[in-house]
C-alpha positions as CSV (number, residue, x, y, z in Angstrom):
1,M,-1.7,5.7,0.8
2,K,-0.8,8.6,-1.2
3,H,-1.6,6.7,-4.9
4,H,-5.2,5.7,-3.5
5,L,-6.0,8.9,-2.5
6,L,-5.0,10.6,-5.7
7,N,-6.9,8.4,-7.6
8,L,-9.6,9.2,-5.4
9,L,-10.0,12.6,-6.3
10,K,-9.1,11.9,-10.0
11,H,-11.9,10.0,-10.8
12,T,-15.0,11.0,-8.2
13,D,-17.3,13.3,-10.2
14,R,-16.9,17.0,-9.3
15,G,-20.5,17.6,-10.7
16,I,-21.7,16.1,-7.7
17,F,-18.8,16.0,-4.8
18,E,-16.5,19.0,-4.4
19,P,-13.2,17.6,-2.7
20,C,-10.0,19.6,-0.9
21,V,-7.5,18.1,0.9
22,A,-5.5,18.5,3.8
23,G,-2.3,17.0,4.3
24,P,1.7,17.7,4.1
25,P,3.1,19.7,1.5
26,E,4.4,16.3,-0.6
27,L,0.5,14.8,-1.1
28,I,-1.0,18.3,-1.8
29,A,1.6,19.4,-4.1
30,E,0.2,16.5,-6.4
31,A,-3.4,17.3,-5.2
32,A,-3.3,20.7,-6.5
33,D,-2.4,19.9,-10.1
34,L,-5.6,17.8,-10.1
35,G,-7.4,21.3,-9.6
36,V,-8.1,20.1,-5.9
37,E,-8.6,23.2,-3.2
38,V,-6.0,22.3,-1.1
39,F,-4.7,23.2,2.8
40,P,-1.3,22.5,4.5
41,V,-1.0,20.5,7.7
42,S,2.1,19.0,9.3
43,L,1.4,15.5,10.0
44,K,4.6,13.8,12.0
45,G,4.9,10.2,11.9
46,E,4.7,9.9,15.7
47,L,2.4,11.4,18.5
48,D,4.0,14.9,19.2
49,L,1.3,17.0,21.4
50,S,2.2,20.6,20.5
51,S,2.2,19.8,16.4
52,D,-0.9,17.6,16.5
53,T,-3.0,20.0,18.5
54,G,-2.0,22.6,15.9
55,A,-3.3,20.1,13.3
56,V,-6.3,19.0,15.2
57,L,-7.3,22.4,15.6
58,G,-6.7,23.8,11.9
59,I,-8.4,20.9,10.2
60,A,-11.4,22.0,12.5
61,R,-11.5,25.3,11.7
62,L,-11.2,24.2,7.8
63,L,-14.4,21.6,8.3
64,K,-16.5,24.9,10.0
65,K,-15.7,27.3,7.0
66,R,-15.9,25.1,4.4
67,R,-18.9,23.5,5.8
68,V,-17.8,19.9,4.8
69,D,-20.5,17.4,4.9
70,I,-18.1,14.5,4.8
71,L,-14.8,14.1,6.5
72,H,-12.6,10.5,4.8
73,A,-9.7,10.3,6.7
74,H,-6.9,8.2,5.6
75,S,-4.4,6.2,7.3
76,S,-3.7,5.9,10.8
77,K,-2.2,9.2,11.9
78,A,-4.2,11.3,9.5
79,G,-7.3,9.2,11.0
80,L,-7.0,9.9,14.9
81,V,-6.5,14.1,13.6
82,G,-9.0,14.3,11.3
83,R,-11.7,12.4,13.7
84,L,-10.8,14.3,16.6
85,A,-11.1,17.7,14.1
86,A,-14.9,16.5,13.0
87,R,-16.0,16.1,16.3
88,L,-15.1,19.5,17.5
89,A,-16.5,20.7,14.2
90,G,-19.3,18.8,14.2
91,T,-19.0,17.3,10.9
92,P,-22.0,14.9,10.2
93,T,-20.4,12.3,8.8
94,V,-17.2,11.0,9.0
95,F,-15.5,7.8,6.9
96,F,-12.0,6.7,8.0
97,T,-10.0,4.5,5.5
98,A,-7.5,1.8,7.3
99,H,-5.0,1.1,4.6
100,N,-3.0,-1.2,7.4
101,S,-2.6,-3.0,10.4
102,I,-1.8,-0.8,14.0
103,F,0.5,1.9,13.9
104,Y,1.7,2.4,17.3
105,E,2.5,-1.1,18.1
106,E,6.1,-0.3,18.5
107,W,5.3,3.0,20.4
108,P,6.6,3.8,24.4
109,G,3.8,2.3,26.5
110,Y,2.3,5.7,27.3
111,K,1.7,6.8,23.9
112,K,0.8,3.2,23.2
113,T,-2.3,3.5,25.7
114,A,-3.3,6.8,24.9
115,V,-3.5,6.4,21.4
116,S,-5.6,2.7,21.8
117,L,-7.9,4.2,23.8
118,A,-8.4,7.0,21.4
119,E,-8.7,4.8,18.4
120,K,-11.5,2.9,20.1
121,V,-13.1,5.9,21.0
122,L,-13.0,7.2,17.8
123,A,-13.8,4.1,15.8
124,H,-17.2,3.9,17.6
125,G,-17.8,7.9,16.5
126,T,-17.0,6.8,12.6
127,S,-19.9,6.5,10.4
128,R,-18.0,4.2,8.2
129,V,-14.7,2.5,8.8
130,I,-13.2,1.5,5.1
131,T,-10.5,-1.5,4.9
132,V,-8.8,-2.2,1.6
133,S,-8.7,-5.9,2.6
134,E,-11.4,-8.5,4.6
135,S,-8.4,-9.4,6.6
136,L,-8.1,-6.0,7.6
137,R,-12.0,-5.5,8.3
138,E,-12.5,-8.9,10.3
139,E,-9.0,-7.8,12.7
140,I,-10.9,-4.0,13.2
141,I,-14.1,-5.6,14.0
142,V,-12.8,-7.0,16.8
143,R,-10.0,-4.7,18.2
144,E,-12.4,-2.2,18.1
145,R,-15.6,-4.1,18.9
146,L,-17.7,-2.4,16.3
147,D,-20.9,-3.2,14.9
148,P,-19.4,-5.4,11.7
149,D,-22.2,-3.1,9.7
150,K,-20.3,-0.2,10.4
151,V,-17.3,-2.0,8.7
152,V,-16.3,-2.1,4.7
153,T,-13.9,-3.4,2.7
154,V,-13.4,-1.6,-0.7
155,Y,-10.1,-3.2,-2.5
156,N,-7.5,-1.0,-3.6
157,G,-7.5,-0.2,-7.3
158,I,-5.3,0.5,-10.5
159,E,-5.6,1.4,-13.8
160,P,-4.2,-1.9,-15.4
161,E,-3.7,-0.5,-18.7
162,K,-0.6,1.8,-17.3
163,F,1.4,-1.6,-16.6
164,K,1.2,-3.2,-20.1
165,T,4.5,-4.4,-21.7
166,V,6.1,-1.1,-22.3
167,G,9.1,-2.2,-25.0
168,P,11.3,-5.1,-25.3
169,R,12.8,-6.9,-22.3
170,A,16.5,-5.7,-23.3
171,V,15.9,-2.3,-23.8
172,L,13.7,-1.6,-20.3
173,R,16.9,-3.5,-18.9
174,E,19.3,-1.1,-20.4
175,R,17.5,1.8,-19.3
176,L,18.1,0.5,-15.7
177,H,21.3,-0.2,-16.3
178,L,20.9,-4.1,-15.9
179,P,22.0,-7.1,-17.7
180,A,19.9,-8.1,-21.0
181,D,20.0,-11.8,-20.4
182,G,20.1,-13.9,-17.3
183,R,17.2,-13.3,-14.8
184,V,15.8,-10.4,-12.7
185,V,14.2,-11.0,-9.4
186,G,12.9,-7.8,-8.2
187,T,11.2,-6.2,-5.0
188,I,9.6,-2.9,-5.0
189,A,9.3,-1.4,-1.1
190,R,10.1,0.8,1.5
191,L,12.8,0.2,3.3
192,A,11.8,-0.6,7.0
193,P,11.0,-3.2,9.3
194,Q,7.7,-4.2,8.0
195,K,8.7,-5.0,4.1
196,G,11.0,-7.9,5.5
197,V,13.6,-6.9,2.6
198,C,16.1,-8.4,4.6
199,Y,14.9,-12.2,4.4
200,L,15.0,-11.4,0.4
201,I,18.8,-10.9,0.4
202,Q,19.0,-13.7,2.9
203,A,16.8,-15.8,0.3
204,A,19.5,-14.4,-2.2
205,A,22.1,-16.4,-0.6
206,L,20.0,-19.8,-0.6
207,I,19.3,-19.9,-4.4
208,P,21.6,-22.9,-6.2
209,P,24.1,-21.8,-7.8
210,D,23.1,-22.9,-11.1
211,Q,20.3,-20.0,-10.8
212,R,22.3,-17.4,-9.7
213,P,19.7,-14.3,-10.6
214,L,20.1,-10.8,-10.2
215,F,18.4,-9.4,-7.1
216,L,16.6,-5.9,-7.9
217,V,15.8,-3.6,-4.8
218,V,13.7,-0.5,-5.9
219,G,13.4,1.9,-2.7
220,E,14.3,3.8,0.1
221,G,14.1,4.1,3.8
222,P,16.1,3.8,7.0
223,L,16.8,0.3,6.4
224,R,19.3,0.7,3.4
225,G,22.5,0.8,4.8
226,E,22.1,-2.2,7.0
227,L,20.6,-3.7,4.1
228,E,23.6,-3.0,2.1
229,A,25.9,-4.7,4.7
230,L,23.6,-7.6,4.7
231,A,24.4,-8.4,1.7
232,R,28.1,-7.8,2.1
233,D,27.8,-10.4,4.9
234,T,26.0,-13.1,3.0
235,G,28.2,-13.3,-0.2
236,V,25.7,-11.5,-2.4
237,A,26.8,-8.1,-2.8
238,D,27.6,-8.7,-6.5
239,R,24.2,-9.8,-7.2
240,V,22.2,-7.3,-5.3
241,V,21.1,-4.2,-7.0
242,F,20.2,-1.1,-4.6
243,A,18.4,0.9,-7.1
244,G,16.7,3.7,-4.5
245,A,13.5,5.3,-5.2
246,R,12.1,5.5,-8.4
247,S,8.8,6.5,-10.4
248,D,8.9,4.4,-13.5
249,I,7.7,1.4,-12.2
250,P,5.9,0.1,-15.3
251,L,9.5,0.7,-16.7
252,V,10.8,-1.1,-13.6
253,L,8.4,-4.0,-13.8
254,G,8.4,-4.7,-17.8
255,A,12.3,-5.2,-16.7
256,L,11.5,-8.3,-14.3
257,D,11.2,-12.0,-14.7
258,L,9.9,-12.1,-11.0
259,L,8.6,-10.0,-8.1
260,V,8.7,-10.9,-4.5
261,L,7.2,-8.9,-1.7
262,P,8.9,-10.5,1.5
263,S,6.8,-8.6,3.8
264,I,6.0,-8.9,7.8
265,T,2.8,-6.7,7.4
266,E,0.6,-5.8,4.8
267,G,-2.9,-4.0,4.1
268,L,-3.4,-4.7,0.4
269,P,-0.3,-3.7,-1.4
270,L,-0.7,-1.8,-4.7
271,V,2.7,-3.5,-6.0
272,L,1.2,-6.8,-6.3
273,L,-1.8,-5.6,-8.1
274,E,0.8,-3.5,-10.3
275,A,2.9,-6.3,-11.0
276,M,0.2,-9.0,-12.1
277,A,-1.1,-6.4,-14.2
278,A,2.1,-6.0,-15.7
279,S,1.9,-10.2,-16.1
280,V,4.7,-10.3,-13.8
281,P,4.1,-13.6,-11.4
282,V,4.5,-13.0,-8.2
283,V,6.2,-14.5,-4.8
284,A,4.3,-13.5,-1.4
285,T,4.0,-13.5,2.2
286,R,0.9,-15.1,3.4
287,V,0.1,-11.8,5.4
288,G,-2.6,-9.4,5.5
289,G,-4.7,-8.8,2.5
290,V,-2.2,-10.4,0.4
291,P,-4.0,-14.1,-0.2
292,E,-7.1,-12.2,-1.5
293,A,-5.2,-10.6,-4.4
294,V,-2.4,-13.5,-4.8
295,V,-4.4,-16.6,-5.6
296,E,-1.7,-19.9,-4.1
297,G,-0.8,-21.7,-7.3
298,E,-2.6,-19.7,-9.6
299,T,-1.2,-16.0,-9.9
300,G,2.2,-17.1,-7.8
301,I,3.4,-18.2,-4.6
302,L,2.4,-17.3,-1.2
303,V,4.9,-18.4,1.5
304,P,5.1,-17.9,5.5
305,P,6.8,-14.6,6.1
306,Q,10.1,-14.3,8.0
307,N,11.6,-17.5,6.3
308,A,14.6,-17.0,3.9
309,A,14.2,-20.8,3.1
310,A,10.5,-20.3,2.0
311,L,11.4,-17.6,0.0
312,A,14.6,-18.9,-1.4
313,G,12.2,-22.5,-2.7
314,A,9.4,-20.3,-4.5
315,I,11.9,-18.0,-5.9
316,N,13.6,-21.0,-7.4
317,A,10.5,-22.9,-8.6
318,I,9.1,-20.3,-10.6
319,L,12.6,-19.8,-12.4
320,T,13.1,-23.1,-13.2
321,A,9.5,-23.3,-14.8
322,P,8.9,-20.9,-17.5
323,D,5.4,-22.0,-18.5
324,L,4.6,-21.9,-14.8
325,A,5.9,-18.1,-14.4
326,R,3.5,-17.5,-18.0
327,K,0.6,-18.8,-16.6
328,F,0.8,-16.7,-13.3
329,G,1.4,-13.5,-15.0
330,A,-1.5,-14.4,-17.3
331,V,-3.8,-15.1,-14.8
332,G,-2.7,-12.5,-13.0
333,R,-3.3,-9.7,-15.1
334,E,-7.0,-11.2,-15.5
335,R,-7.7,-11.1,-11.8
336,V,-6.3,-7.9,-11.4
337,S,-8.6,-6.4,-14.8
338,K,-11.9,-7.4,-13.2
339,L,-11.4,-7.2,-9.0
340,F,-8.8,-4.3,-8.7
341,T,-9.2,-1.4,-10.7
342,V,-9.5,2.4,-9.8
343,R,-13.1,2.6,-11.6
344,K,-14.6,-0.3,-9.3
345,M,-12.6,1.5,-6.0
346,V,-13.8,5.0,-7.3
347,D,-17.3,3.4,-7.4
348,L,-17.9,1.5,-4.0
349,T,-16.3,4.4,-2.3
350,T,-18.4,7.5,-4.2
351,D,-21.5,5.2,-3.3
352,L,-20.9,5.6,0.5
353,Y,-20.7,9.2,-0.1
354,R,-24.2,9.2,-1.7
355,E,-25.5,7.2,1.1
356,A,-24.3,9.6,4.0
357,L,-25.7,12.3,1.6
358,A,-29.2,10.5,1.5
359,G,-29.1,10.5,5.2
360,K,-28.3,6.3,4.9
361,V,-25.2,6.5,7.0
362,H,-24.8,7.3,10.6
């Protein structure tokens, strides 16, 4: 979500729109670097009556003081807090971008019920709900019982040129402390339950002995210790490298033979688009908006979620067919360059802003 918002801020025409951002410190610091006016707001992951009430009141004061024409909230928690604030402030136009599915599904019963009700009420008072995939759009229309005309899809976008080959693979691997030869299969994800990294580690143990690629896990999260233990327990600890969080993703992608995304749920993951832009073939689970990015048999292979055996089979199929891997990489890059660019995402979003200012959005 952060990269989506920063790209929107970076490329929106400041001659027409004057953006300001309210959010947590780690977000607004980068927004401030883009010359955007920022306001710190504390947003905890779970429902917190004291903290969330303060955030709602603070944002409402900001909306009134700045006489904001359009509030655009991103992600579930900010969408909840921001839209409540907009109601208090009387902000005329409210947009909400849903980047993923329900965020409160695992919460205790009373919290889940309260937030579910608030979501339904707020959704009907939202001028436009934007989703990052068609599958998420269909889910929200049904779940919130919304008029389909109020819910629009704007795909995530990247800058494909940033992910062109950034150097010889052997040099890139040396910088990552990886062996220059052999195959490297990577995943880039937060180490949290929804990302399904445990199934990739289980799949690593099922790869035939004559293949035995190295698996690179890039990312941090609450499950890191558990995943490291799983690698030891399944006998693949010597072939799974936990690299932690990294910001040099183009370099990481350039070192890979294959990217795997074993998620259980997804919106439209940027890392898949980035891998395709880097001409890296992909294996991913058939969830959320993933099939809208990865075309089965053309840019990669899709498998059912929570299925280590299917993952292992798909990984092996690509590693043993270099011509197929090259084809997936080339077609994937072409697809991203046509359909999933930052420019396209920004243009579609700002078109919605213009419609709102012209009174065509209610």
